[in-house]
C-alpha positions in Angstrom: -52.2 -22.5 24.3 -50.8 -21.3 27.6 -49.6 -24.8 28.4 -47.8 -25.0 25.1 -46.1 -21.6 25.8 -45.0 -22.8 29.2 -43.6 -25.9 27.7 -41.8 -23.9 25.0 -40.3 -21.6 27.5 -39.2 -24.4 29.8 -37.6 -26.2 26.9 -35.8 -23.2 25.4 -35.2 -21.0 28.4 -31.7 -20.7 29.8 -30.2 -22.2 26.7 -27.2 -20.8 24.8 -27.6 -18.6 21.8 -29.0 -20.8 18.9 -26.0 -19.9 16.8 -24.0 -22.3 19.0 -25.8 -25.2 17.2 -23.5 -24.5 14.2 -20.5 -24.8 16.5 -21.6 -28.3 17.6 -21.7 -29.6 14.0 -18.7 -31.4 12.6 -16.0 -29.5 10.7 -16.8 -31.3 7.5 -20.5 -30.2 7.7 -20.0 -27.6 5.0 -18.4 -30.1 2.6 -21.8 -31.9 2.1 -23.6 -28.6 1.4 -21.5 -27.8 -1.6 -22.4 -30.9 -3.7 -26.0 -30.6 -2.5 -26.2 -27.0 -3.8 -24.5 -28.0 -7.1 -26.9 -30.9 -7.6 -29.9 -28.6 -7.0 -28.7 -26.2 -9.6 -27.9 -29.0 -12.0 -31.4 -30.4 -11.6 -32.8 -26.9 -12.5 -34.4 -26.7 -9.1 -36.5 -29.8 -9.6 -37.0 -30.6 -5.9 -38.4 -34.1 -6.6 -35.4 -35.1 -8.7 -33.1 -33.5 -6.3 -34.5 -35.4 -3.3 -34.3 -38.7 -5.2 -30.6 -38.2 -6.2 -29.4 -36.6 -3.0 -31.4 -38.3 -0.3 -28.4 -39.9 1.4 -26.6 -36.5 1.7 -29.8 -34.9 3.0 -30.2 -37.7 5.6 -26.5 -37.2 6.7 -27.0 -33.5 7.1 -30.2 -34.1 9.1 -28.4 -36.5 11.4 -25.5 -34.1 11.9 -27.8 -31.1 12.5 -30.1 -33.1 14.8 -27.1 -34.3 16.9 -25.9 -30.7 17.2 -29.4 -29.5 18.2 -29.8 -32.2 20.9 -26.3 -31.3 22.3 -27.3 -27.6 22.3 -30.7 -28.5 23.9 -29.1 -30.5 26.8 -26.7 -27.7 27.8 -28.2 -24.9 29.9 -27.1 -22.2 32.3 -28.6 -19.8 34.7 -27.3 -16.7 36.4 -28.1 -16.6 40.0 -27.3 -14.3 42.9 -23.6 -14.9 43.7 -23.0 -17.7 41.1 -23.6 -19.1 37.7 -24.8 -22.7 37.2 -24.1 -24.6 34.0 -25.6 -28.0 33.2 -24.3 -30.3 30.5 -24.6 -33.9 29.4 -27.5 -35.5 27.5 -29.7 -35.6 30.6 -28.2 -32.5 32.3 -26.4 -34.7 34.9 -23.2 -32.7 35.0 -23.6 -29.5 36.9 -21.0 -26.8 37.4 -21.5 -24.0 39.8 -19.0 -21.2 39.8 -19.3 -18.5 42.5 -18.5 -15.0 41.3 -16.1 -14.4 44.2 -13.9 -17.3 43.0 -13.7 -16.1 39.4 -10.2 -14.9 38.4 -11.1 -13.7 34.9 -14.0 -13.5 32.5 -13.2 -13.3 28.8 -15.7 -12.5 26.1 -15.2 -12.4 22.3 -17.6 -11.4 19.5 -16.7 -12.1 15.9 -18.4 -10.6 12.8 -21.0 -13.4 12.5 -21.7 -13.4 16.3 -22.1 -9.6 16.1 -24.8 -9.9 13.5 -26.7 -12.3 15.7 -25.9 -10.4 19.0 -24.1 -13.3 20.6 -21.0 -13.6 22.7 -18.5 -16.3 23.5 -17.9 -16.1 27.3 -15.1 -17.9 29.1 -15.2 -18.3 32.9 -12.0 -19.1 34.7 -11.0 -19.9 38.3 -7.8 -21.0 40.1 -9.2 -24.5 40.3 -9.9 -25.1 36.6 -8.2 -27.2 33.9 -4.7 -26.4 32.7 -5.9 -26.1 29.1 -8.9 -24.0 28.2 -11.5 -22.5 30.5 -13.6 -23.9 33.4 -16.8 -23.0 31.5 -17.4 -21.7 28.0 -20.8 -20.5 27.0 -22.3 -18.8 24.0 -24.5 -16.1 25.5 -27.2 -13.9 24.2 -26.5 -10.2 24.4 -28.9 -9.6 27.3 -27.3 -12.4 29.4 -23.8 -11.1 28.6 -24.7 -7.6 29.8 -26.3 -9.0 32.9 -23.3 -11.0 33.8 -21.0 -8.0 33.3 -23.2 -5.8 35.4 -23.1 -8.4 38.2 -19.4 -8.7 38.1 -18.7 -5.0 38.0 -19.7 -2.4 40.7 -22.3 0.2 40.0 -24.3 -1.9 37.5 -24.3 0.0 34.2 -23.3 -1.0 30.7 -19.6 -1.6 30.2 -19.3 1.1 27.5 -20.9 3.8 29.8 -18.8 2.7 32.7 -15.6 3.2 30.8 -16.5 6.8 30.0 -17.0 7.5 33.7 -13.7 5.9 34.7 -11.3 7.7 32.4 -8.9 8.8 35.1 -8.2 5.1 35.8 -7.8 4.1 32.1 -4.8 3.6 29.8 -5.3 3.9 26.0 -2.2 3.7 23.8 -1.9 5.7 20.6 -2.6 4.0 17.3 1.0 4.6 16.3 2.1 2.7 19.5 -0.1 -0.2 18.6 1.5 -0.3 15.1 5.0 -0.5 16.7 3.8 -3.1 19.1 2.5 -5.3 16.3 5.7 -4.9 14.4 7.9 -5.9 17.3 5.8 -8.8 18.6 5.0 -10.4 15.3 6.8 -13.6 14.3 6.9 -15.9 11.4 6.2 -18.9 13.7 2.8 -17.5 14.8 2.1 -16.5 11.2 2.8 -20.1 10.1 0.3 -21.4 12.7 -2.4 -19.0 11.4 -1.6 -19.9 7.8 -1.6 -23.6 8.4 -4.9 -23.4 10.3 -6.4 -21.4 7.4 -5.1 -23.9 4.8 -6.4 -26.9 6.7 -9.9 -25.4 7.2 -9.9 -24.0 3.7 -8.9 -27.2 2.0 -11.7 -29.0 3.8 -14.3 -26.7 2.3 -12.7 -25.8 -1.1 -10.6 -29.0 -1.5 -7.0 -29.0 -2.9 -7.6 -26.1 -5.3 -6.8 -23.6 -2.6 -3.5 -25.3 -1.7 -2.6 -25.7 -5.4 -3.3 -22.0 -6.1 -1.0 -20.9 -3.2 1.7 -23.4 -4.3 1.6 -22.1 -7.9 1.5 -18.5 -6.7 4.7 -19.0 -4.6 6.3 -20.8 -7.6 5.5 -18.0 -10.0 6.7 -15.3 -7.6 9.9 -17.3 -7.1 10.6 -17.4 -10.8 10.1 -13.6 -11.1 12.3 -12.8 -8.2 15.0 -15.2 -9.5 15.3 -13.1 -12.6 16.1 -10.1 -10.5 18.4 -11.8 -8.0 21.2 -14.0 -9.4 23.3 -16.7 -7.7 20.7 -17.4 -5.0 19.1 -20.9 -5.0 15.3 -20.9 -5.9 14.6 -22.8 -2.7 16.2 -20.0 -0.7 14.1 -17.4 -2.5 10.9 -19.5 -1.9 11.8 -19.8 1.8 12.4 -16.1 2.1 9.0 -15.4 0.5 7.3 -17.8 2.9 9.0 -16.3 6.0 8.1 -12.8 5.0 4.5 -13.7 4.1 3.9 -15.5 7.4 5.4 -12.6 9.3 3.1 -10.3 7.5 0.1 -12.5 8.4 1.2 -12.5 12.1 1.6 -8.7 11.9 -1.9 -8.2 10.5 -3.4 -10.6 13.1 -1.7 -8.8 16.0 -2.8 -5.4 14.7 -6.4 -6.4 14.3 -6.4 -8.2 17.7 -5.0 -5.2 19.7 -6.7 -2.4 17.7 -8.7 0.0 20.0 -6.9 -1.5 23.0 -7.8 -0.1 26.4 -7.1 -1.0 30.0 -9.3 0.3 32.8 -8.9 -0.1 36.6 -12.3 -0.1 38.3 -12.3 -0.9 42.0 -10.8 -4.3 42.5 -11.2 -5.2 38.8 -9.3 -4.5 35.6 -11.2 -4.3 32.3 -9.3 -4.9 29.1 -11.0 -4.3 25.7 -9.5 -4.6 22.3 -10.1 -5.8 18.7 -11.1 -4.6 15.3 -12.7 -7.5 13.5 -13.3 -9.7 16.6 -14.2 -7.6 19.7 -12.8 -8.8 23.0 -13.5 -7.9 26.6 -11.8 -9.2 29.8 -12.6 -8.7 33.5 -9.7 -9.6 35.8 -9.6 -9.7 39.6 -6.7 -7.7 40.7 -6.1 -9.9 43.8 -5.6 -12.9 41.4 -2.9 -11.4 39.3 0.0 -13.8 39.9 2.8 -11.5 38.5 3.5 -8.5 36.3 6.0 -9.0 33.5 7.8 -6.1 31.9 9.2 -7.3 28.6 11.8 -5.9 26.2 13.7 -7.1 23.2 17.2 -5.9 22.4 15.8 -3.4 19.9 13.2 -2.2 22.4 15.9 -1.8 25.1 17.9 0.4 22.7 14.8 2.5 21.9 13.9 2.6 25.7 10.5 1.2 25.2 8.8 -1.8 26.9 5.6 -3.9 27.1 3.8 -4.9 30.3 2.0 -8.2 30.6 0.2 -9.8 33.5 -0.3 -13.4 34.4 -3.8 -14.1 35.7 -5.4 -17.5 35.2 -7.6 -17.5 32.1 -6.4 -14.3 30.6 -4.7 -14.9 27.3 -5.3 -18.6 27.3 -7.9 -18.6 24.5 -7.4 -18.0 20.8 -3.6 -17.3 21.0 -4.1 -14.0 22.8 -1.2 -12.1 24.4 -1.8 -11.3 28.1 -1.1 -7.6 27.6 -1.8 -5.0 30.3 0.1 -2.1 28.6 1.0 -2.9 24.9 3.8 -0.5 24.6 5.2 2.4 26.7 8.5 4.2 27.3 10.8 3.0 30.0 10.4 6.2 31.9 6.5 6.0 31.9 6.2 2.3 32.8 6.3 2.9 36.5 3.6 5.6 36.3 1.4 3.4 34.0 1.7 0.5 36.4 0.9 2.7 39.4 -2.2 3.8 37.5 -3.5 0.3 36.7 -1.9 -2.0 39.3 -0.8 0.3 42.2 -0.4 -2.7 44.6 2.6 -3.9 42.5 5.8 -1.9 43.5 9.1 -1.9 41.6 11.7 -3.2 44.2 15.3 -2.2 43.6 17.6 -4.8 42.1 20.0 -5.7 44.9 21.6 -8.9 43.6 23.6 -8.9 40.4 26.0 -11.4 38.7 29.7 -10.6 38.6 31.0 -9.3 35.3 33.7 -11.9 35.3 31.0 -14.5 34.7 29.8 -12.9 31.4 31.0 -16.0 29.4 28.5 -18.1 31.2 25.8 -16.3 29.2 27.6 -15.8 25.9 29.3 -19.2 25.6 26.3 -21.4 24.4 25.3 -19.1 21.4 29.0 -18.6 20.6 29.5 -22.4 20.4 26.5 -22.6 18.1 27.8 -19.8 15.8 31.3 -21.5 15.6 29.9 -25.1 15.2 27.4 -24.2 12.4 30.0 -23.4 9.7 31.9 -26.5 10.6 28.7 -28.6 10.2 27.9 -26.8 6.9 31.5 -27.4 5.6 31.2 -31.2 6.4 27.8 -31.4 4.8 29.1 -29.8 1.6 31.7 -32.5 1.3 29.1 -35.2 1.4 26.4 -33.4 -0.6 28.3 -31.4 -3.1 25.3 -30.8 -5.4 23.5 -29.0 -2.6 26.5 -26.7 -1.9 24.6 -23.5 -2.6 21.6 -24.4 -0.5 23.8 -25.5 2.4 25.8 -22.3 2.2 22.6 -20.3 2.3 21.2 -22.3 5.2 24.4 -21.7 7.2 24.2 -18.0 6.5 20.6 -17.8 7.6 21.4 -19.9 10.7 24.2 -17.6 11.7 22.0 -14.5 11.9 19.8 -15.6 14.9 22.9 -17.2 16.5 24.9 -13.9 16.4 21.8 -12.0 17.6 21.3 -14.4 20.5 24.9 -14.0 21.5 24.4 -10.2 21.6 21.3 -10.6 23.7 23.0 -12.9 26.1 25.9 -10.6 26.5 23.5 -7.7 27.4 21.7 -10.1 29.8 25.0 -10.5 31.7 24.6 -6.8 32.7 20.9 -6.7 33.3 20.2 -10.0 35.2 19.5 -9.7 38.9 17.0 -10.0 41.7 15.5 -7.9 44.5 12.9 -7.9 47.3 10.7 -5.3 48.9 7.3 -4.8 50.4 6.4 -8.5 50.1 7.2 -8.6 46.3 10.0 -10.4 44.6 11.7 -8.9 41.6 13.5 -11.1 39.0 15.4 -9.7 36.0 16.1 -12.5 33.6 16.5 -13.3 29.9 14.5 -16.0 28.1 15.8 -16.6 24.6 15.6 -13.1 22.9 13.4 -11.4 25.4 14.4 -9.5 28.6 11.9 -9.9 31.5 11.4 -7.9 34.7 9.0 -10.0 36.8 7.3 -8.7 40.0 5.8 -11.5 42.0 3.9 -11.3 45.3 5.4 -13.7 47.8 2.0 -15.4 48.4 1.9 -16.4 44.8 5.2 -18.2 44.9 4.7 -22.0 45.1 8.3 -23.1 44.9 11.7 -21.3 45.2 14.9 -23.2 44.7 18.6 -22.6 44.3 20.3 -24.8 41.7 24.0 -25.3 40.9 25.7 -27.1 38.0 29.1 -28.6 38.7 30.9 -25.7 37.1 28.9 -23.2 39.2 29.6 -25.2 42.3 33.4 -24.7 41.8 32.8 -20.9 41.4 30.2 -20.7 44.2 27.5 -19.5 41.8 23.9 -20.6 41.4 20.6 -20.2 39.5 17.4 -19.1 41.2 14.3 -21.0 40.0 10.9 -19.5 41.0 7.6 -21.3 40.3 4.4 -19.3 40.5 1.1 -20.6 41.7 -0.6 -20.8 38.3 -2.3 -23.6 36.5 0.5 -23.8 34.0 3.1 -24.0 36.7 5.2 -21.3 35.2 8.9 -21.4 36.2 11.3 -18.4 36.0 15.0 -18.7 36.2 17.7 -16.1 37.1 21.1 -17.4 36.2 24.6 -17.3 37.6 24.3 -15.2 40.8 26.6 -15.4 43.8 25.4 -17.9 46.4 26.3 -15.6 49.3 24.3 -12.7 47.8 21.3 -15.0 47.1 21.3 -16.4 50.7 21.7 -12.9 52.2 18.8 -11.6 50.1 16.3 -14.3 50.9 17.3 -14.6 54.5 16.6 -10.9 55.0 13.2 -11.3 53.2 12.3 -14.4 55.1 11.9 -16.6 52.1 13.1 -20.2 52.4 15.1 -21.9 49.7 15.1 -25.5 48.6 18.7 -26.0 47.8 19.7 -28.6 45.2 22.3 -29.4 42.6 21.7 -30.3 39.0 
C-alpha cells in the first residue's frame, strides 16, 4: 500500500492543476458531447442501446481526453530556491529553468471556473523570451500560486494582507474614474475582435443557429429604426447598429477588466491587481520597466486628464490587456502619482520643439485625405448611380475621422518635442489620434536615429526615431524638429545618433 502511495505521489506530484486537462482537448471537443447527450435522452437512458449506437463518438472522446491527459501528465514543474523548473515533452526531455532574479514580470489570471476549482493561470516572462506570448505558462494550484508570490515578494505573506500593509505606496482610482477610462479607451475595433471570437467559438458549439439569430436580430432592429429615420439607406443603419454594439461590447469588457484596479509599489516590485469577472494580478520588476508612457486623446487633453502606461516585457501581452499603471488621473496629479509608484522616472523638461512655421507638415496628410475623399465619392457615384445614397453616406462617415485627425495633428504641432535630464530621454509625439509623453532610461535605448525626407532636407528638419530594448522592438518617432536643435540636445546628453535619410 505504501509503495502504491509513493508511486501515486511520484506520478501526480508537481503537475499542473487537473483542470488544465480540459485546456489540452481540442476546441471541437464539446461538439461531440451534444449529440451524445441527445442520443442518451432519446434512448430513454438505455445505456446498452446508447453504447451500441454511439460507440464511435465515445471512442473519439476517449482518444481526445486520453491525449489531453497524457499531455498534462508529461508536463511538470517544481519551485526551487532561486528558480522555477518546468519540464515538457512526452518524455520530459525539454526543461526550462527560469531564475527569479531574471524574471521581468509574472502575470496570473483566475476566471470564474478556475476560481471554483482554486486554480490560476500563471505567465512567467523574462527579457530573453519569445516575442509572442510568455516564456512559461502554467496552470497552478492555489497553494503553489501563493508560494510563488511569497517567494517573489519581500516579507513573505499573502498578497492581500501585504497590500493592506503597504497602503502609503498604493494607488487606487475611483470607480467613476474607471468608468470614464473605459468610455475613453473603448473602440469598435476591439469590440469587433471580441464579438468575432465569441461568434466563432459559439458557432462551433451551437452551430449556425447563433449566427442566424444575431443576423435576424440586426435585420429586425434595422427595419424598426428605418421607420423612425427616413432617407438613410438600410445598410447605413445596420452599419451604425453594428458599430455601436461592438463599441458597447468593448466598453463592457474594459470596465470588467479594470474594475477594482490597484497599483502598489512594494520595494523593487510593483503589484497591479484588477478584474471583476476574471481576477488578474501582476508582479513587475521596477528595474525592467523600459519606459513610462503618459497618454492623452484630444478630448482628454481638453479635460486635462491623462492615462499612464508602462512598457515591461510580459505585462499586457496576454489576453488583450492594456499595460496600465494609472488608469486615469488629472494632468496636475500625474507627476505626484508617478513619483509615488515609479519615483526613479523623472519628468525632464521639453527643450526641443518644432517651429510653428512647419505646422502644415503635420496637418497636410489628413487634409489631403479629407479633400480627396469627396472627389473619390463623386467619381464613384458617376459609375455606380444606383448606390448613390450609400456612397454619400460612406463619404460622410469617412470625413468625420479625417477631420478629427486633422485637428489632432494640428494640436500635435504645438505639443511635439523632446528633452533630456538625469539619464532619461523625454519624447512628446503623436501616433494617430493619441498624444504620448514617453520617458525612457538611456540604458533601455537600443537604437537612436535621425531621419530626413527630401523635403525636410531642404528645410534642415528631421525626425527622431527611438527604438527601445523590448522584445517587440517598439519604435517611437518625433517628427519635424530642427536638426541643429536635435544635434545640440544629444551632444549635451552624450547620446550618439545614427544619421540617415529616407
